[in-house]
FIVEX-878758 format. One record per residue: residue in one letter; x, y, z of N, C-alpha, C, O in turn. Coordinates in nm, 3 decimals. Atoms other than C-alpha are relative to their C-alpha. Last residue first. Layout:
BEGIN
SITE a X Y Z X Y Z X Y Z X Y Z
...
END
This chain:
BEGIN
SITE x -0.031 -0.030 0.141 -0.499 0.805 -2.587 -0.100 -0.068 -0.093 -0.090 -0.054 -0.215
SITE x 0.094 -0.099 0.052 -0.660 0.793 -2.242 0.018 0.029 -0.149 -0.067 0.091 -0.212
SITE x 0.137 0.050 -0.012 -0.492 0.469 -2.135 -0.102 0.094 -0.063 -0.203 0.050 -0.119
SITE x 0.018 0.114 0.091 -0.151 0.571 -2.267 -0.144 -0.048 0.001 -0.199 -0.082 -0.103
SITE x -0.003 -0.053 0.136 -0.176 0.908 -2.097 -0.021 -0.110 -0.103 -0.094 -0.093 -0.201
SITE x 0.127 -0.067 0.027 -0.281 0.751 -1.768 -0.007 0.049 -0.143 -0.111 0.036 -0.208
SITE x 0.103 0.105 0.011 0.015 0.512 -1.770 -0.135 0.061 -0.035 -0.208 0.008 -0.119
SITE x -0.027 0.077 0.121 0.260 0.794 -1.845 -0.106 -0.108 -0.022 -0.153 -0.128 -0.134
SITE x 0.037 -0.085 0.113 0.099 1.014 -1.581 0.022 -0.075 -0.131 -0.063 -0.070 -0.220
SITE x 0.146 0.005 0.006 0.123 0.734 -1.325 -0.050 0.082 -0.119 -0.144 0.043 -0.187
SITE x 0.036 0.131 0.055 0.491 0.703 -1.412 -0.151 -0.022 -0.004 -0.202 -0.089 -0.093
SITE x -0.040 0.010 0.140 0.555 1.075 -1.370 -0.045 -0.133 -0.060 -0.095 -0.137 -0.173
SITE x 0.088 -0.084 0.083 0.354 1.100 -1.048 0.033 -0.017 -0.147 -0.057 -0.031 -0.229
SITE x 0.134 0.058 -0.004 0.535 0.806 -0.887 -0.094 0.079 -0.092 -0.166 0.021 -0.173
SITE x -0.003 0.116 0.089 0.872 0.942 -1.001 -0.136 -0.069 -0.005 -0.180 -0.113 -0.111
SITE x -0.003 -0.049 0.139 0.794 1.280 -0.847 0.003 -0.116 -0.099 -0.059 -0.108 -0.206
SITE x 0.133 -0.049 0.036 0.694 1.113 -0.521 -0.004 0.046 -0.145 -0.099 0.016 -0.217
SITE x 0.089 0.116 0.011 1.016 0.913 -0.502 -0.137 0.045 -0.046 -0.196 -0.014 -0.136
SITE x -0.035 0.069 0.124 1.221 1.225 -0.576 -0.088 -0.123 -0.022 -0.131 -0.150 -0.134
SITE x 0.050 -0.079 0.113 1.037 1.421 -0.308 0.031 -0.069 -0.132 -0.053 -0.070 -0.223
SITE x 0.146 0.011 0.005 1.093 1.148 -0.049 -0.058 0.075 -0.120 -0.149 0.026 -0.186
SITE x 0.064 -0.089 -0.096 1.464 1.133 -0.131 -0.152 -0.015 -0.015 -0.201 -0.063 -0.117
SITE x -0.024 -0.139 0.036 1.570 0.827 -0.324 -0.056 0.087 0.111 -0.112 0.036 0.208
SITE x -0.124 -0.040 -0.065 1.591 0.454 -0.252 0.045 0.137 -0.049 0.157 0.154 -0.098
SITE x 0.029 -0.055 -0.131 1.227 0.387 -0.336 0.122 0.048 0.075 0.110 0.104 0.184
SITE x -0.121 0.008 -0.081 1.296 0.344 -0.706 -0.027 0.067 0.134 -0.035 0.190 0.142
SITE x -0.055 -0.130 -0.037 0.948 0.300 -0.851 0.123 -0.023 0.088 0.121 -0.109 0.177
SITE x -0.116 0.010 -0.090 0.805 0.001 -1.037 0.062 0.137 0.021 0.086 0.212 -0.074
SITE x -0.091 -0.111 0.026 0.454 0.034 -1.180 0.113 -0.011 0.102 0.089 -0.008 0.222
SITE x -0.111 -0.036 -0.088 0.248 -0.286 -1.193 0.082 0.118 -0.053 0.113 0.126 -0.171
SITE x 0.037 -0.110 -0.090 -0.097 -0.314 -1.352 0.119 0.059 0.074 0.107 0.166 0.133
SITE x -0.033 -0.128 0.062 -0.014 -0.524 -1.658 -0.031 0.122 0.085 -0.040 0.233 0.035
SITE x 0.124 -0.066 0.044 -0.198 -0.830 -1.527 0.026 0.136 -0.067 -0.067 0.200 -0.115
SITE x 0.055 0.081 0.108 0.128 -1.027 -1.506 -0.125 0.063 -0.061 -0.150 0.052 -0.181
SITE x -0.087 -0.024 0.115 0.275 -0.746 -1.299 -0.052 -0.076 -0.121 -0.056 -0.023 -0.232
SITE x 0.040 -0.130 0.055 -0.022 -0.766 -1.062 0.084 0.036 -0.122 0.035 0.099 -0.215
SITE x 0.132 0.019 0.061 0.051 -1.136 -1.018 -0.049 0.131 -0.062 -0.100 0.131 -0.174
SITE x -0.020 0.065 0.129 0.421 -1.067 -0.959 -0.133 -0.019 -0.073 -0.140 -0.005 -0.195
SITE x -0.059 -0.100 0.090 0.338 -0.819 -0.684 0.016 -0.059 -0.139 -0.014 0.007 -0.239
SITE x 0.110 -0.094 0.029 0.112 -1.075 -0.515 0.048 0.103 -0.101 -0.022 0.134 -0.198
SITE x 0.084 0.058 0.105 0.392 -1.333 -0.545 -0.121 0.086 -0.036 -0.168 0.082 -0.150
SITE x -0.068 -0.007 0.130 0.622 -1.093 -0.353 -0.080 -0.067 -0.111 -0.084 -0.013 -0.222
SITE x 0.040 -0.120 0.073 0.362 -1.066 -0.076 0.068 0.012 -0.135 0.008 0.062 -0.230
SITE x 0.145 -0.014 0.020 0.367 -1.416 0.072 -0.040 0.119 -0.086 -0.137 0.112 -0.162
SITE x 0.070 0.125 0.026 0.723 -1.551 0.081 -0.146 0.019 -0.040 -0.199 -0.059 -0.119
SITE x -0.065 0.083 0.102 0.939 -1.242 0.048 -0.088 -0.118 -0.040 -0.103 -0.148 -0.158
SITE x 0.008 -0.070 0.129 0.698 -1.016 0.236 0.058 -0.087 -0.111 -0.002 -0.103 -0.217
SITE x 0.139 0.008 0.044 0.654 -1.266 0.519 -0.016 0.068 -0.136 -0.089 0.019 -0.223
SITE x 0.020 0.137 0.049 1.033 -1.296 0.547 -0.142 -0.019 -0.052 -0.162 -0.084 -0.155
SITE x -0.070 0.009 0.128 1.065 -0.918 0.577 -0.019 -0.137 -0.063 -0.040 -0.148 -0.183
SITE x 0.078 -0.077 0.097 0.799 -0.913 0.848 0.064 -0.004 -0.139 -0.005 -0.015 -0.240
SITE x 0.115 0.084 0.036 0.981 -1.190 1.032 -0.087 0.070 -0.103 -0.138 0.007 -0.195
SITE x -0.050 0.099 0.096 1.297 -0.979 1.017 -0.111 -0.097 -0.042 -0.113 -0.143 -0.156
SITE x -0.015 -0.068 0.129 1.105 -0.695 1.183 0.049 -0.098 -0.107 0.002 -0.094 -0.221
SITE x 0.134 -0.018 0.053 0.996 -0.927 1.464 0.006 0.066 -0.138 -0.068 0.029 -0.229
SITE x 0.046 0.133 0.042 1.357 -1.031 1.514 -0.141 0.007 -0.059 -0.170 -0.059 -0.158
SITE x -0.058 0.037 0.129 1.474 -0.669 1.516 -0.049 -0.135 -0.049 -0.067 -0.153 -0.170
SITE x -0.142 0.032 -0.004 1.239 -0.563 1.795 0.046 -0.047 -0.137 -0.035 -0.063 -0.229
SITE x -0.054 -0.004 -0.136 0.896 -0.418 1.876 0.148 -0.032 0.009 0.216 0.015 0.100
SITE x -0.132 -0.064 0.013 0.798 -0.320 1.525 0.077 -0.007 0.131 0.167 0.074 0.155
SITE x -0.066 0.064 0.112 0.492 -0.548 1.490 0.136 0.064 -0.031 0.204 0.023 -0.125
SITE x -0.046 0.133 -0.036 0.387 -0.450 1.842 0.074 -0.068 -0.114 0.163 -0.150 -0.090
SITE x 0.054 0.104 0.087 0.371 -0.083 1.746 0.058 -0.136 0.037 0.180 -0.153 0.045
SITE x -0.006 0.128 -0.070 0.464 0.132 2.045 -0.060 -0.113 -0.082 -0.126 -0.202 -0.027
SITE x 0.097 0.024 -0.105 0.547 0.451 1.856 0.020 -0.135 0.066 0.131 -0.189 0.069
SITE x 0.096 0.099 0.046 0.742 0.436 1.531 -0.104 -0.031 0.107 -0.189 -0.118 0.087
SITE x 0.107 -0.065 0.075 0.935 0.759 1.588 -0.099 -0.099 -0.059 -0.178 -0.064 -0.147
SITE x 0.129 0.032 -0.063 1.155 0.631 1.870 -0.116 0.067 -0.071 -0.207 0.120 -0.008
SITE x 0.073 -0.127 -0.011 1.461 0.806 1.720 -0.135 -0.017 0.070 -0.199 0.081 0.108
SITE x -0.084 -0.092 -0.076 1.678 0.502 1.787 -0.072 0.132 0.025 -0.062 0.191 0.133
SITE x 0.007 0.043 -0.140 1.396 0.274 1.674 0.084 0.092 0.088 0.045 0.123 0.201
SITE x 0.132 -0.035 -0.054 1.362 0.473 1.352 -0.013 -0.040 0.146 -0.071 0.033 0.226
SITE x 0.000 -0.144 -0.022 1.737 0.450 1.285 -0.132 0.043 0.064 -0.134 0.124 0.157
SITE x -0.086 -0.025 -0.115 1.729 0.073 1.333 0.005 0.149 0.033 0.006 0.187 0.150
SITE x 0.067 0.048 -0.121 1.430 0.041 1.102 0.084 0.032 0.123 0.031 0.080 0.224
SITE x 0.104 -0.098 -0.033 1.589 0.255 0.832 -0.069 -0.038 0.130 -0.101 0.048 0.212
SITE x -0.070 -0.118 -0.051 1.895 0.029 0.842 -0.100 0.108 0.040 -0.085 0.171 0.144
SITE x -0.047 0.037 -0.133 1.673 -0.277 0.807 0.074 0.117 0.064 0.060 0.142 0.183
SITE x 0.113 -0.016 -0.093 1.498 -0.101 0.520 0.037 -0.043 0.141 -0.016 0.010 0.238
SITE x 0.034 -0.141 -0.021 1.830 -0.048 0.342 -0.116 0.016 0.098 -0.113 0.105 0.183
SITE x -0.106 -0.062 -0.081 1.954 -0.404 0.387 -0.035 0.145 0.032 -0.013 0.192 0.143
SITE x 0.020 0.040 -0.139 1.619 -0.541 0.264 0.105 0.065 0.090 0.074 0.106 0.202
SITE x -0.061 0.126 -0.041 1.660 -0.342 -0.057 -0.030 -0.031 0.147 -0.060 0.059 0.225
SITE x -0.105 -0.031 -0.096 1.412 -0.073 -0.163 0.057 -0.133 0.047 -0.019 -0.228 0.067
SITE x -0.114 0.092 -0.008 1.180 -0.093 -0.463 0.109 0.055 0.091 0.175 0.154 0.059
SITE x -0.114 -0.083 -0.035 0.855 0.092 -0.402 0.119 -0.092 0.024 0.125 -0.161 0.125
SITE x -0.093 0.065 -0.091 0.597 -0.119 -0.585 0.118 0.095 0.023 0.183 0.138 -0.073
SITE x -0.136 -0.054 -0.008 0.301 0.064 -0.733 0.082 -0.084 0.096 0.036 -0.116 0.205
SITE x -0.064 0.051 -0.121 -0.022 -0.105 -0.843 0.145 0.046 -0.002 0.218 0.019 -0.098
SITE x -0.146 0.007 0.000 -0.245 0.068 -1.094 0.047 -0.053 0.135 -0.016 -0.031 0.238
SITE x -0.051 -0.037 0.131 -0.609 0.075 -1.198 0.151 0.000 -0.010 0.207 0.000 -0.120
SITE x -0.143 -0.021 -0.014 -0.773 -0.104 -0.906 0.061 0.022 -0.138 0.060 -0.068 -0.222
SITE x -0.085 0.093 0.075 -1.145 -0.056 -0.963 0.149 0.033 0.019 0.189 0.149 0.011
SITE x -0.138 -0.043 -0.023 -1.306 0.159 -0.694 0.098 -0.096 -0.068 0.193 -0.143 -0.006
SITE x -0.029 -0.116 0.083 -1.673 0.141 -0.793 0.140 0.054 0.014 0.169 0.165 -0.029
SITE x 0.034 -0.121 -0.075 -1.772 -0.086 -0.503 0.029 0.127 -0.080 0.014 0.238 -0.028
SITE x 0.142 0.003 -0.031 -1.780 -0.394 -0.725 -0.048 0.123 0.074 -0.165 0.159 0.066
SITE x 0.073 -0.030 0.123 -1.439 -0.305 -0.864 -0.150 0.005 0.026 -0.220 0.091 -0.028
SITE x -0.026 -0.140 0.036 -1.287 -0.290 -0.515 -0.081 0.039 -0.124 -0.144 0.145 -0.126
SITE x 0.077 -0.084 -0.092 -1.454 -0.616 -0.409 0.017 0.148 -0.036 -0.079 0.224 -0.033
SITE x 0.142 0.021 0.022 -1.326 -0.800 -0.717 -0.085 0.093 0.087 -0.178 0.157 0.038
SITE x 0.038 -0.061 0.128 -0.976 -0.653 -0.705 -0.150 -0.011 -0.024 -0.212 0.083 -0.074
SITE x -0.013 -0.144 -0.015 -0.940 -0.737 -0.335 -0.045 0.070 -0.128 -0.122 0.166 -0.122
SITE x 0.116 -0.043 -0.078 -1.073 -1.088 -0.394 0.001 0.151 0.020 -0.103 0.217 0.014
SITE x 0.117 0.013 0.086 -0.818 -1.144 -0.669 -0.127 0.047 0.071 -0.212 0.112 0.011
SITE x 0.008 -0.110 0.097 -0.539 -0.999 -0.455 -0.122 -0.010 -0.091 -0.180 0.092 -0.127
SITE x 0.096 -0.103 -0.042 -0.602 -1.224 -0.155 -0.024 0.103 -0.109 -0.127 0.171 -0.110
SITE x 0.133 0.060 0.003 -0.441 -1.531 -0.312 -0.106 0.101 0.039 -0.223 0.087 0.003
SITE x 0.032 0.051 0.134 -0.087 -1.426 -0.224 -0.130 -0.080 0.004 -0.147 -0.171 0.085
SITE x -0.024 0.144 0.003 -0.099 -1.251 0.114 -0.045 -0.054 -0.135 -0.159 -0.032 -0.176
SITE x -0.143 0.028 0.001 -0.056 -0.874 0.115 0.034 -0.149 -0.008 0.150 -0.186 -0.023
SITE x -0.010 0.134 0.056 -0.406 -0.765 0.018 0.144 -0.044 -0.014 0.198 -0.046 -0.124
SITE x 0.126 0.070 -0.024 -0.430 -0.388 0.070 0.006 -0.135 -0.072 0.003 -0.141 -0.195
SITE x -0.014 0.144 -0.021 -0.068 -0.275 0.083 -0.131 -0.069 0.039 -0.135 -0.144 0.136
SITE x -0.132 0.042 -0.042 -0.129 0.098 0.119 -0.003 -0.148 0.035 -0.050 -0.187 0.142
SITE x -0.008 0.110 -0.095 -0.428 0.206 -0.084 0.145 -0.029 0.036 0.235 -0.018 -0.047
SITE x -0.140 0.040 0.001 -0.496 0.535 -0.260 0.017 -0.099 0.114 -0.009 -0.067 0.230
SITE x -0.069 0.050 -0.119 -0.866 0.563 -0.327 0.147 -0.022 -0.029 0.184 -0.070 -0.136
SITE x -0.101 0.100 0.030 -1.072 0.768 -0.574 0.069 -0.041 0.130 0.060 0.030 0.230
SITE x -0.141 -0.035 0.001 -1.371 0.942 -0.419 0.087 -0.112 -0.059 0.055 -0.230 -0.045
SITE x -0.027 -0.092 0.111 -1.745 0.939 -0.479 0.148 0.032 -0.017 0.184 0.115 -0.101
SITE x 0.061 0.039 0.128 -1.824 0.630 -0.270 0.044 0.087 -0.117 0.070 0.035 -0.226
SITE x -0.109 0.011 0.098 -1.580 0.690 0.016 -0.052 -0.015 -0.142 0.027 -0.021 -0.237
SITE x -0.074 -0.125 0.000 -1.838 0.820 0.266 0.119 -0.001 -0.098 0.181 0.102 -0.122
SITE x 0.069 -0.107 0.075 -2.071 0.534 0.171 0.081 0.129 -0.008 0.072 0.201 -0.108
SITE x 0.046 -0.105 -0.089 -1.820 0.269 0.289 -0.063 0.114 -0.080 -0.003 0.161 -0.177
SITE x 0.142 -0.028 0.021 -1.806 -0.012 0.036 -0.055 0.107 0.094 -0.176 0.126 0.102
SITE x 0.025 -0.038 0.139 -1.428 -0.033 -0.001 -0.144 0.044 -0.022 -0.171 0.124 -0.112
SITE x -0.029 -0.142 0.020 -1.389 -0.028 0.377 -0.028 0.045 -0.142 -0.064 0.161 -0.164
SITE x 0.121 -0.083 -0.010 -1.565 -0.364 0.402 0.024 0.149 -0.021 -0.070 0.222 -0.052
SITE x 0.075 -0.014 0.125 -1.245 -0.528 0.266 -0.128 0.082 0.013 -0.163 0.150 -0.084
SITE x -0.048 -0.101 0.094 -1.033 -0.455 0.573 -0.091 0.021 -0.121 -0.119 0.135 -0.157
SITE x -0.041 -0.128 -0.056 -1.163 -0.630 0.883 0.023 0.108 -0.104 -0.013 0.224 -0.082
SITE x 0.101 -0.056 -0.091 -1.364 -0.927 0.762 0.034 0.142 0.044 -0.055 0.226 0.058
SITE x 0.125 -0.024 0.073 -1.148 -1.007 0.457 -0.103 0.069 0.089 -0.170 0.162 0.045
SITE x -0.023 -0.112 0.092 -0.828 -0.963 0.657 -0.127 0.034 -0.076 -0.163 0.151 -0.089
SITE x 0.006 -0.119 -0.085 -0.966 -1.193 0.927 0.022 0.126 -0.085 -0.046 0.227 -0.066
SITE x 0.141 -0.021 -0.035 -1.038 -1.461 0.667 -0.018 0.123 0.088 -0.119 0.192 0.078
SITE x 0.076 -0.055 0.112 -0.689 -1.418 0.523 -0.145 0.027 0.036 -0.200 0.130 -0.002
SITE x 0.067 0.100 0.084 -0.515 -1.472 0.855 -0.088 0.065 -0.106 -0.145 0.172 -0.084
SITE x 0.120 0.052 -0.063 -0.305 -1.173 0.973 -0.065 -0.104 -0.091 -0.045 -0.100 -0.213
SITE x 0.122 -0.055 0.058 0.045 -1.140 0.834 -0.121 -0.059 0.070 -0.117 -0.172 0.117
SITE x 0.068 0.080 0.102 0.324 -1.237 1.071 -0.120 0.075 -0.056 -0.178 0.160 0.011
SITE x -0.046 -0.033 0.134 0.547 -0.986 1.251 -0.069 -0.076 -0.112 -0.043 -0.049 -0.229
SITE x -0.130 0.063 0.022 0.515 -1.129 1.601 0.053 0.022 -0.141 0.152 -0.039 -0.182
SITE x -0.098 -0.047 -0.099 0.241 -0.887 1.704 0.138 -0.061 -0.020 0.238 -0.001 0.020
SITE x -0.123 -0.041 0.067 0.046 -0.940 1.381 0.114 0.034 0.096 0.217 0.086 0.054
SITE x -0.050 0.100 0.094 -0.247 -1.143 1.517 0.140 0.034 -0.052 0.221 -0.057 -0.076
SITE x -0.121 -0.056 0.060 -0.301 -0.918 1.816 0.067 -0.103 -0.090 0.172 -0.159 -0.058
SITE x -0.057 0.114 0.073 -0.661 -1.007 1.898 0.121 0.050 -0.078 0.106 0.103 -0.188
SITE x -0.104 0.062 -0.084 -0.752 -0.746 2.162 0.053 -0.130 -0.061 0.110 -0.213 0.010
SITE x 0.041 0.138 -0.030 -1.066 -0.671 1.959 0.092 -0.072 0.096 0.059 -0.178 0.149
SITE x 0.142 0.005 -0.036 -1.031 -0.291 1.954 -0.041 -0.140 0.046 -0.115 -0.154 0.143
SITE x 0.016 -0.068 -0.128 -0.651 -0.287 1.962 -0.144 -0.011 0.049 -0.169 -0.030 0.168
SITE x -0.065 0.084 -0.102 -0.634 -0.548 1.690 -0.014 0.062 0.138 -0.037 -0.008 0.236
SITE x 0.089 0.111 -0.031 -0.891 -0.354 1.489 0.061 -0.094 0.104 -0.010 -0.149 0.188
SITE x 0.116 -0.053 -0.072 -0.686 -0.034 1.507 -0.094 -0.113 0.041 -0.146 -0.113 0.153
SITE x -0.043 -0.036 -0.136 -0.366 -0.219 1.417 -0.116 0.054 0.082 -0.126 0.027 0.202
SITE x -0.024 0.121 -0.079 -0.542 -0.386 1.123 0.042 0.034 0.142 -0.008 -0.027 0.237
SITE x 0.129 0.062 -0.030 -0.683 -0.061 0.985 0.020 -0.120 0.092 -0.052 -0.135 0.190
SITE x 0.072 -0.085 -0.095 -0.349 0.119 1.012 -0.133 -0.063 0.042 -0.169 -0.062 0.160
SITE x -0.067 0.004 -0.130 -0.161 -0.169 0.850 -0.073 0.082 0.105 -0.090 0.037 0.218
SITE x 0.036 0.125 -0.066 -0.417 -0.206 0.571 0.064 -0.008 0.138 0.003 -0.057 0.232
SITE x -0.117 0.081 -0.030 -0.374 0.161 0.490 -0.043 -0.127 0.071 -0.109 -0.122 0.176
SITE x 0.030 0.116 -0.084 -0.660 0.346 0.321 0.127 -0.082 0.017 0.185 -0.126 -0.082
SITE x -0.111 0.092 -0.025 -0.615 0.698 0.184 -0.044 -0.112 0.093 -0.102 -0.087 0.199
SITE x 0.000 0.046 -0.138 -0.901 0.895 0.030 0.109 -0.107 0.015 0.132 -0.187 -0.075
SITE x 0.046 0.137 -0.027 -0.840 1.081 -0.294 -0.005 -0.026 0.150 0.041 0.055 0.230
SITE x 0.134 -0.015 -0.058 -0.815 1.450 -0.383 -0.063 -0.134 0.029 -0.185 -0.150 0.022
SITE x 0.105 0.042 0.094 -0.528 1.360 -0.616 -0.141 0.025 0.052 -0.239 -0.001 -0.018
SITE x -0.022 -0.064 0.129 -0.256 1.552 -0.431 -0.114 -0.029 -0.097 -0.152 0.057 -0.176
SITE x 0.025 -0.144 -0.015 -0.383 1.456 -0.086 0.009 0.072 -0.135 -0.070 0.161 -0.164
SITE x 0.143 -0.017 -0.022 -0.402 1.090 -0.188 -0.035 0.148 0.012 -0.134 0.194 -0.046
SITE x 0.067 0.020 0.128 -0.050 1.103 -0.331 -0.150 0.021 0.013 -0.212 0.084 -0.073
SITE x -0.028 -0.116 0.085 0.088 1.256 -0.011 -0.071 -0.012 -0.134 -0.125 0.086 -0.185
SITE x 0.072 -0.114 -0.055 -0.085 0.994 0.205 0.020 0.123 -0.088 -0.075 0.196 -0.116
SITE x 0.143 0.018 0.023 0.036 0.712 -0.018 -0.082 0.118 0.049 -0.174 0.163 -0.019
SITE x 0.029 -0.033 0.139 0.395 0.837 -0.026 -0.149 -0.009 -0.029 -0.203 0.070 -0.106
SITE x -0.044 -0.138 0.025 0.426 0.845 0.353 -0.036 0.043 -0.142 -0.093 0.151 -0.163
SITE x 0.100 -0.091 -0.057 0.217 0.528 0.392 0.037 0.146 -0.026 -0.050 0.228 -0.056
SITE x 0.134 0.017 0.062 0.429 0.325 0.151 -0.100 0.102 0.052 -0.167 0.170 -0.026
SITE x 0.063 -0.130 0.021 0.766 0.464 0.265 -0.139 -0.006 -0.061 -0.188 0.094 -0.115
SITE x -0.032 -0.047 0.136 0.989 0.156 0.233 -0.067 0.133 -0.032 -0.034 0.195 -0.133
SITE x -0.089 -0.116 -0.004 0.991 0.100 0.611 0.036 0.053 -0.139 0.128 0.134 -0.151
SITE x 0.017 -0.087 -0.116 0.832 -0.247 0.573 0.107 0.110 -0.001 0.222 0.083 -0.034
SITE x -0.045 0.056 -0.126 0.891 -0.371 0.218 -0.038 0.091 0.117 -0.064 0.209 0.096
SITE x -0.143 -0.013 -0.025 0.685 -0.224 -0.061 0.034 -0.068 0.131 -0.055 -0.100 0.210
SITE x -0.067 0.106 -0.076 0.333 -0.201 -0.197 0.147 0.033 0.019 0.202 0.120 -0.048
SITE x -0.145 -0.016 -0.015 0.106 0.081 -0.312 0.056 -0.109 0.089 0.007 -0.133 0.199
SITE x -0.047 0.078 -0.114 -0.246 0.017 -0.447 0.152 0.006 0.006 0.219 -0.027 -0.092
SITE x -0.142 0.026 0.022 -0.402 0.282 -0.673 0.051 -0.068 0.126 0.038 -0.014 0.235
SITE x -0.096 0.015 -0.108 -0.780 0.280 -0.678 0.142 -0.017 -0.053 0.163 -0.069 -0.162
SITE x -0.077 0.123 -0.012 -1.061 0.395 -0.906 0.102 0.005 0.113 0.106 0.100 0.191
SITE x 0.015 0.046 -0.139 -1.308 0.677 -0.853 0.074 -0.132 0.022 0.044 -0.207 0.115
SITE x 0.141 -0.006 -0.039 -1.193 0.853 -1.172 -0.015 -0.032 0.147 0.049 0.031 0.231
SITE x 0.029 0.079 -0.120 -0.836 0.736 -1.229 -0.148 -0.001 0.034 -0.200 -0.104 0.075
SITE x -0.013 0.145 0.024 -0.791 0.853 -1.589 -0.048 -0.082 0.119 -0.114 -0.184 0.102
SITE x 0.097 0.035 0.104 -0.922 1.205 -1.536 0.001 -0.149 -0.029 -0.104 -0.210 -0.052
SITE x 0.134 -0.004 -0.058 -0.732 1.235 -1.208 -0.106 -0.043 -0.101 -0.197 -0.119 -0.069
SITE x 0.013 0.117 -0.087 -0.406 1.122 -1.370 -0.140 -0.006 0.060 -0.201 -0.113 0.066
SITE x 0.010 0.116 0.089 -0.449 1.380 -1.647 -0.019 -0.128 0.082 -0.101 -0.213 0.047
SITE x 0.135 -0.003 0.056 -0.519 1.652 -1.389 -0.022 -0.118 -0.095 -0.132 -0.175 -0.099
SITE x 0.094 0.041 -0.106 -0.204 1.555 -1.199 -0.141 -0.005 -0.054 -0.216 -0.098 -0.024
SITE x -0.015 0.144 -0.016 0.002 1.575 -1.518 -0.096 -0.055 0.107 -0.154 -0.162 0.091
SITE x 0.064 0.064 0.115 -0.132 1.922 -1.595 0.007 -0.152 0.011 -0.088 -0.221 -0.025
SITE x 0.146 -0.010 -0.014 -0.044 2.036 -1.242 -0.073 -0.069 -0.115 -0.173 -0.137 -0.093
SITE x 0.054 0.121 -0.059 0.313 1.903 -1.271 -0.153 0.003 0.007 -0.217 -0.102 0.005
END
């Protein structure tokens, strides 16, 4: 695997990989591991938004809805231009989840030297993520997140993905950036598939 990782690094440079998926699909888990493996920095829109909501006391996402686009631009996009990230590649977790935001995300990322070079979708069914959610609530391992407070809020998040984020995924597919990964596997199997498919994309680009 080491040779494959080195090939991915050579192709990625200081670019970005954006990971999408339904809530509970494992975006942050896989994103953090991928960032550590590639020597990249990890940025999660959910983590940034929750921190900003706590700081500003404006809890836009408490009922499961996506935050307004103008707020997303103000809160999240400036991270691409942070000096401490300048020399690093980025692994992103769902940066730009509302259809129409993806073009601005790509523009700002490229302008900051972090061109989006691949977009990963972790394919998991709604039934499976709902089951994962119920297990997580039983184990109480999601903390006190307002956007995970109950099943109805979670269902709103699923609806938001279907209506607003699915078109984002399709747009990236049209651009030839999308990599589909079976998210209904063990964590290690998901990660190995991500690496293998990134390696294939990197090899084609470097050939």
